[in-house]
N, C-alpha and C positions, 0 to 999 in steps of 0.2 A: 377276165383275165386280160390286161394289156398287153399286145403282142410284142411291144418292146421289151417288158419284164421277160418275157420268155427269148428274146432274142439276146439279151444279156446272159441270161443262165444257161441258155441252149445255142452258141453262135456256130456257124460254120468256118467263121473266120474271125481271128483276133489281131489286132494291131497292138504293140506293145509300145508305147511313145515314151521315150525315157530310156529303152534297153541299152545296155552297157556289158561290155566284158570285165568290168573292173570289178576284182575278188573282194566279197562283202557288201557289195551294193544291193539295194533293193532291187533295181532294174534287171542284175543278173538273176537273182533270185527269182523272180516271177517267170523270165524267159526260162529259165533252168526247170522250173516246176510245170510250166507248161508242156515242155518237151518229155522229161522224163515220167511226167503222169500220163503220158500215151494219149493226148488231145489228138482227135480223129479229124478235126478239120486242119485248116491252113493260118499257119503262124507268120506274122510281118514285124520283125523288129524294125524301130524306127530310131534313128540316131544320126544326125547330120555329121558327126566326124568319124564314123566306123563304116567300113566294108562290109564287115559281119558280125554278126553278136552270137556267141556259143555256135559257131558254125555254120549259122543260118543268114543269108544275104541279108544286109541292112539296107534301110530307105531313108535319104534325108528327111524327108515329110511324110505324113500319110498321105499327101495328094501326089506323091512319088509312085505308091503302091499301083501297079497296072490293073489288078483285079478290085472286084468288090470287097469293102469291110463291113462285116455285120456289127462289131463291137471292138472298142478301143479302151485299152487299160493305160491310165495316164500316171507317168510317174517323173514330174519334171516340177522345178521351183513354183511354188504357189505363185509368184506374180506371171508367170508364164501360162498356167493352167486354162484360162480363159480362152486366150488365142488358141491353144491346142484343140480344145473343145469345139470351137466354132471350125477350125479346119476337119475335124472328124466328122462334124456334121455336113458339111460340103461335100466331102467324099461319100457321104450315103451312110454312113454308121448311125444305127438308131439306137445304140446305146453306149453308154461309158461307164466305166469305173474309175473313180479319182482315189488312188492310193494316197496322193500328196497330201500332208498335214500343214498346217500353219494358215487355218482358216477361223471359223467363230471361235474355235476353243482356245486360240490364242487372244483375242479380243481386238480392239482397235483396229487396223488395218486389214486384219483378217476377217472381222465381219464385212467389211465394203467388200472385199474380194469374192467372200461365198455369195453376199447379194448380187454381185455381176453375175456369178457362176447359175445361179438360179435363174436370172433373168435370159440368159442365153439360151439354157435346155428348155424353158419355156415357150421362148420366141421360135426355136429350130423345131420343137415339137419331139425331142429324144428324151431318154431316160436316163438319169444318172444313178448309180450307187456310190455313195461318199460325200464329200471328201474325206480323208484322213480314216482311212480304214484297211484292213488286213489285204482286203480281195475275197473273190468267192472260188468255191469249188463245187462241181457238179461230178459225181463218182458214176453217174450212170454210163453204161457200156458204148451208148452210141455217142457220147462226148468225152467222158473221161479228161475233164478238164480241172487243172488246179492255178488258175488266175490269181495266184495268191503270193506271198513272201513267207507263207508258212515251213515251217522245217521240212515236212514231208507231206505227200497223199495220204488221206486217210483212207481205209479200207472201206469198200461199198458196203451199204448198210440201208435200211428203212426209215432212219431218222433224219428228220430236216433240222439244222441249228441257225439260228439268226443271233445277232448280237451286235449291239452298239459299241461295244469294248472291242478292240482288235487284240490288246493285250490278253484280254479273258479268253479270247480265240486260241491264242496259241496254247496257254496252258490248259484251255478244254481237248484241243487237239491231241497233247500229249498224254493227258489222262487217259483219253479214249483208246490212244495206241496200246498203253500198257494193260487196258483191260478188254483188248480184241473187240471195241466197239465200232460199228461202222456207221457212215453217213451216207444219206442221198443226195444233200445239200448242205453246204458249210457257207453262211453268207456273215460276211462283216459287213455293216452298212452305215458305221461311222456318224458323221453329221446329219444325215439323211437331208441333206439340201434338196432332195428331190423325191427318190424312192424311200418311204417310210417301212416301218414293221407291218403297216397295213396292208399296203402293196405285196410284201414278201408273204404275209398270211396267205391272202388271197391266192398268191402263187402255188405254194406248197400245199393248201387245203386241195387244189385240183391235181396235183403231182401225182402220177401214178405210182411212183416211186417212192413216197414218203408216207408213212403209217403213223408216225408219231412228229409232234413238232416241239420242240425246245426253244425257249428264248431268253436272252439275257435283256433286261430293259432297264432304262434310266429315266425315260419319261415316253410318255405315249401322246402322239399327235393331235389325235381325234378321238376322244372316249368313245363317242358314240357310234362312228363309223367304226372303230376297232371291234365294240360289241356286235355289231353287226355281221362282220365278216367272220369274228371268231364265233358266234353262235352258230351261223353256216356250217364252220369247220366240225362243230361239236354234235349238231343233232341232224344234219344233211350227211355229213361224210364219216361221222363216227371216227375222228381222229382224236386221241388225248394229246391235249397241250399242257406242258408245264412251265412256268417261267419263274426267273427271279428276277425280281424287281429291287434294284438297290437305289439307297438315297432315303431310307426310313428316317424321318426328322424325329429327332428329341425334342424340338420345340414344342410340337402338338399344334393346339389351334392358334391363331392370332387372338389379339384383345376384342371378343365378342360376348355380346350380352347374354344371348340365349345359352340354355343346356345344351341343345344340339349342336351350336356352333363350337363350344367347349369342349365337347366329346368328339367332334369331327377332326380328327389330326389329320396332318397332310397326307398320311398313307391310307387313311379309311377310303377314299375314292379308289385306289387302286385296288384294294381288296374287294369293294364293290364289284369294280369293272371285271374282275376275275371271275368273280362268284357269279355273277350274272351271265358270263360268257362261258362257263363250263371249264375253264381253265383253272388248272391246281397250282397254287401259288406252294414255292418251296423255298428253303433257306438258304441253302447252299447249294453248290456244284455236286458235291458227293448225294446228298440227297435226290438232285434232279438225276442223276445216271442210276441212282439204285431204283427209281421208279421206271425210268425209261426203257431199263435193259429187260424189267418185266415186260412191259408194255409191248416192247418191239420183238420179244422171242416167245412170247406166251400168249394162248387165247385168253379172253376175257372170262372170267367167273360168272355163273349163273347167279349166286347168291354168296352169304356171306359164312358159310358152312365148312370150315377146314379140318382137315386131320394133319395130325404131326407125328412122324416117325424118326426117334431119336434112339442112339445107343447109349445115352447116359439120362439118368434121371434129373439131376441138377439143371442143365440146357433145357432138359422137357419142360419143367416146371416155369424157368424163363420164359419160354417161348410161349407156352399157356397164357401167363400173366399178361406179357407183351400185347396177347389176340385178344384177351377180355377187354384190356385198357383201351383199344383201338377198334373196339365195337365188332370184333368178329367173333363168331361162335364156335364151339368145339362140337365137329358132329357127331351124331348120335349113331353109331354103326349098327347095322341090321344084324339079324342073327345069322345069316349066311356068311357075313366078313368075320364076326367073331368066330366062326366054326373055323374057317380057313386059318385064321391068325394063331387059334389054338391048336390047329393040326402042325403049322409049320415053326411054330417057335417054342423054345422050351418052357418047361412049367413055372420058371421063375420070370418069365416075362410077362410084361402088361399088355392085354390084348384089348384093352378100353383106350380110349382116346385121351391124351396122346400115347401113342403105341411105343413101348421100351422094348426093344431088340436086345438088351443087354450087351456090356462092354465088349464081350468076346465075338460079338456078332460078323460074319462074313459077309460077302456081298450075297451070296445067296439066300440067307435070311433078310437081309435088306430089300431085296427084288421080292420075296413072297410077301413082306410086309406091305409092299407101296403098290403091287399088284392088287392086293385085297382091298386096300381101302380108296384108291381111285376108280375101280370098278364097282364102287359101294355108290349107288343113287343119291344116297343123300349126303354125299360129301361133293362140295363145290371146288375146292382145291386143296392142295396139300404142301407142307414144309418138310425137307428132310434134312434133320441136323444129324452130323456127324462130329465127333471128337477125336481126333487121332490117338491111338492105342498101339501098345506094341503089337498086338496080334490082328489089328484093322488093316486091310487092304486098301488103301484109300482109293487106288488108281481102279481096281475093279469095281470098288463099290460106284465110283464117278460113271464107271463105263454101263452099268446097269441101269442107271437113270433113263436115257434116251432109247435104250432098249424097251422099258416098260412104257414109254409114254408114246410109242407107235401105235397111231388109230386114236389115243386119246385127247379127247377136246376139253382138257381141265388144265388149269396153271398150277404147275409144280415148280418150286422155288426150293433151292438148296443152301443150307450153311454149313459147309464145311469150315468148322472152325478153327481159326489161326492163320499163319502165312506160311511157313517155312514145311513143316511136317505135311501140309495137305496140298503144296502146291503143285504136285503131279496131277492130282485130281481135279484142281480148280480149273488148272490149264486145260483138261480135257473136256471139263463142263464148259467152258467158254468156247472153244473151238466146235463145239457140239450145239451152241445155242441156248444151254441151260443157265438160266442166272443163279448167280452164287454169291453169298453175301457172308463177311468175314463172322457175323454174329447173328443168331437167331432174330434178335429184335429189327434188324434192318430188314429182313425179309419180310417179318411180319407188318411193318409199315409199307413196303412196297405191295404186298398183297392188299392190304388195306385200300390202297390208293386205286388199285385195281377195282376193286370192289366199288369204291364211290364211283367211278367213271362209269361202270357197268351199270350201277342203278340208275344214273344221271341220263344214259343214253337208249335205255330200255323203254319200250312204248308202254305208256299208261296213260288209259282214256281219263283218270283223275288228275294228271298233271295238266295244266292248261298254260302255255306258253305262248301267250296273247295278252293283248291289252284289253283292259275294260274300259269303256268310255260311259260315263254318266251324261244324262240330259240334264244339264245345269243353265241357268242363265249367266254365263259369263260375262255377257256385256254390262249387267249390273256392278261386278265386281270391278272390272275395267273402269266403270264409273267412279266408282268408291275409291279406287287407288287413284285416280288422277286428281281427285279432289284432295285426297290426302297429302299428295306432293305437290300440290299446286306453288307454295310457296317454300319448298324447303326440299333438300336434296335426299334428306334420310329422317325417315321416322318410325317411332316405335308405338304399336296400336295396343291400348289396353285391353283388358278381356271384353269389355263392353262393347268396343269397336270391332274386334276382331272377331267377335261373336256374330256379326253382322255378315261377316264373309262365310264364315262357317255353315251357318244357317243355309245360306244360298248353295253351298256345296252339299248340303244334305247331311252335315254332321248332327250326331244325337246332343244338341245343345241344351243344358239348363234352363229353364225360364230366370230371367233375373230383371232388374231395373236398376236407374241410377238415381241415388238421393244425393240431394246437394244441401241439405239440411236435415235436422234430426224431425224438424215436422213433417218432413217429405216421406218419412220410413212409414207412418201408419196407412196410408191408401195403398204403399207397396206391400206390405204385411198383409194388409186384408185381400189382397190379389194372389199372392203366393200361398199363403198359409205358413204355417210353420210346421219342422225347423226350418231356419233360413242359416245361410253364412253371409258375412259382409266383409267386403274386401277395398282397401284404399287403391283409389284410381289415380295415379299418378305418372308420367312419363317419367318422371327424376327418381322413380324407385321401382326399379326392375323386380327385386326380389323380394316380393312381400311380407312373406313370414320373416325373414330377416330384420324388417323394419317394426315389426308389430302389427303389420297392417292386415292381419286376417283374424277374424273371430267366429268359431263354429259353434253349431248346436244350439242358436239363440232360440228361446222359444215363446217369447211374449216381447207385446211392444215396449214395455220398460226396459228390458233386455236388450232391445235394439236400440233405442234411444241412446242410452247409457254406452254400447258400444260404439256406436257411431262418433259420441264426444272422444272416448278413448283412443280410438283409431286415428282421430286427426291429432291428437296428442303424441302418440307414438312416433306419427308420420314426423312431424315437426321436431321431435328429439332426434329421430335418425338423421334427418336432413333437414336443417332449419329452413333453407332458402326454396325447399320443393315446392313445385306448382300443384295443387291436389284440385282435382275436377269434380271429387265428390268421392261417394262410397258406393258400391256396387252391392246391392241386396240380391242373393241368389238362394233358389232352392236346395236344400241340403241334400245333397246325395247320399243314400245307402250306402253303406259299408260294402265294399268290393275289393278286388284285385286292382293296384293302383299301378299304370304302366304309364309310358310317355311314347308320343311318337312326336316327330316334327320334321323339319328341314333346314338344312342349311346349304347356301348357294356356294359351291366350289368354283374358285375364279376360272379352272381350266376345262371343268367339265359340267357346270351348271348344277341344277337342283338335285341334292342329295338327300334322301329321305332316312330317317332313323327310327329303331323300335327299341324297347326295353324297358325293364322294371322302372317305375316312375316313384313320384313323392319327392321329399325336401333332401332325400339323401341319392340323388339318381347321379350326380358326379364322383362320388364317392364309391357307391357301388361299381359304376362302370360297364353294366352288363348291359351292351347294346350291339347292334348290329346296322349296317347300312346298305341302301343300294340306290342307284341313279335312277332318277325319274326321268320319262315316264318308264313304270316297271310293268313286267308281266304279272298275271295273276300268281303263278307259280313262285315268283320273287318274293312277294309278299308272304306266302306260306313259308318260303324258307326262312326269311326275315325273324318270323315267330320262331321257328323250330329250332333255330341256330342258338339261342340264348337259354339261359339258366330259368328264365322267367317261363318258359314252356311249360317246364316241371312244374312251378307253382300254379299254372294256368291249366294245368291238367287235372289239378284237384288233389290234396295232401290231408292226410289226418281227418278222412272224414268228408272232407268240404266237396261238394260237387264241382266239376271242371267247369271253367270259365266258356264265354262263347267266343272261340276263335273266329268264326265265320265274321263275326261284328267287328273283330279288330281287324281281320283281311280287309273287309269294307272300309273300314275308315283309313286302312294304310292305302289302297287304291283311290279313295277319294283324294287323299292327302297328294299323291303322285300326280294326279290329273290337275289337283289347283296350282300347286308350284311349277308345274308345267305350262300350264295356260298362262300363267301369270309370272315372267322371270322377274318381276319387280321385288316379287317377296324373297327377300335375300336371309330372312332367318323366321324359322317358327317352330313355337313349343305349343303341344297339346299335353300339358303336365299339371295334374293327372288325368289319363282317360280312365276313368272308373268301370272296371268289366264285370259282369253279372253271368250269372247260370244262362240267362238269356238277356241279349243287348248290353249296351254300353252307355255311359253318358261323358262328356266333357266338363270336368270340372273346374278346368282354368286354362286360359290360352293366351298368348301373346304373337304377335304377327310384327315383323320388322320389314318396311319398304323402303326401297331405294332407288332412284330414277336410274334407267337404262342408259347406257351411252348412245344406243341406238333409238331413243324415244322417238326421234322425229322422222324416224323410216314409218312407211305408210303399214297400217295395222291391218292384220286380216278380219275382216268384216264379218266371217262368220263365227268370231269368238271361239272357234274350237281349236284345238292343235291339230293341224293338218297331217300330223305322222301319228296319230292316234287311231287305232282300227277301232270301229264299234263292233262291239259282243253281243 
């Protein structure tokens, strides 16, 4: 953790440069917030034209302050910021927060100013948050710092929040105050000219006051470094992270030739980064705080078996349906639990799960039911549903919940349904750190999120979070790639040439040969046997089936020679000027489950691997998942399990299950291949045909492109130095 980040977040003294008494100004708001927030350090307002600001002595410049300054908050016009930051550095400040806007977000001169600002902090060895941000807040008792222009200081809590958007921060703070949600740290980092989301994650990961981390992100500076830091937070520190990523593009992929490229929309990389880091992506602020409240106030569940206690049948059914839909199971109560429920509930009550305590239930009936189910060893968590009825004492029912939970290490979420009639009970629950949701479906989703995280971080010797490295001749592939790109900047290799690379990396490639005339078919047929498949070889025809360039199940030489002629006719009819290099004659694979694996080189994050159902309708089906390469063994397993293809691969209608380990092996070889050779910008293996034992590459295509850094010195080992050997 860089010490200067800590100095910004935990300063002993703050200089506010641009402080002023002018009502409605940012400079006054920041000074007032620091004072009213109860900052435990020393405050130095800086204003060349004021003797004091908010009854605190002011100084003409930061240099005029007689004591040391740890951190400076800068609120001066954008053209003055660089000089002011220089002065702060000369004074010895190791960190600055630049609230001022007018930098790269406005373009033109603003971009130039921000570049100058970056150069200054780099040269001076100080850290900077901003520019164009709301400021920072640290509620820890030892600091109690509100160095922002937010409306008010949030309550202390164990949630850390970081955001690129200052406007989002103000809305989030207002929402949190309305729900009695507190924060440990609250950081608006704006344009991230220096300090990025990665630096802040690293800080919050080690912050003892922060148990849950929330993020609003518009982009990620370095996807791989982000993953490294986030993985440590998830699996070492075991802190849940929730993220909103804005900017989901409707454009999808750019004009690319591969199936993988067309399916790899601009947002898929972020989904992959989050999934590989243990971060849960949420759609909106409401969902974020529904989950964050549960994580911050309740222990993690041991499993997904839940109990439901309700005073109305309809909401009980709604809760049950939602639970099943989200992968939770209704716990089966033991005999002791049913006996206790039968003793304490009326004959008309339901003592099975969901437990219906009936509409006239008082708090004592609720309490007896809740105690019984949370004491059951087969219950991992519970949801208490209350509908406000004339005979219901909402406050007393709310008061019994924390009483029951004393000494209980299981999550219990409440859904006191409604707003007005339940308000007194909801307020009591919030004040006593019991999560409440207006509707039970929200409580179910929050509990599902907890179950997901708990399962993700629990020790499991069968889950291998490490890289797998295969002993392959990558130098030979380097030579092939260099030769193919000798005279061109970009080239797509047909299957015959792509298979050369795949063989070297250990993929199960079917035997094949290239025929350049009908006469050459005979010796190939003699060697390969029958049946065979024949495919057009042309860089001008990417999707061979569309051009009539594929003939299947060819059993004889006569059929093969006729197929050769027909394939060429079809190809010319499809694209008259297509350059045809011949016809590939290949062993015909037996029927199995067709899947696709491939890679697309994301312009920001590098190679991204894909898995899904394959065949000619892969884009229409769109059942795919992505991970960034290189990926862990566990990532390959999760890729397969997160798609509908996993159900088919598991065996349907009496068919045996497919060889998942063979698919995993291919995915990990793919991950290493595209990591070792960044010139591979697009790649498809479609279909990869999977059997109960093993799999076969039935078709493949690789697109190569010269790297911008191609002249840099190559790693002589031919191995990715960041990939561990297992």
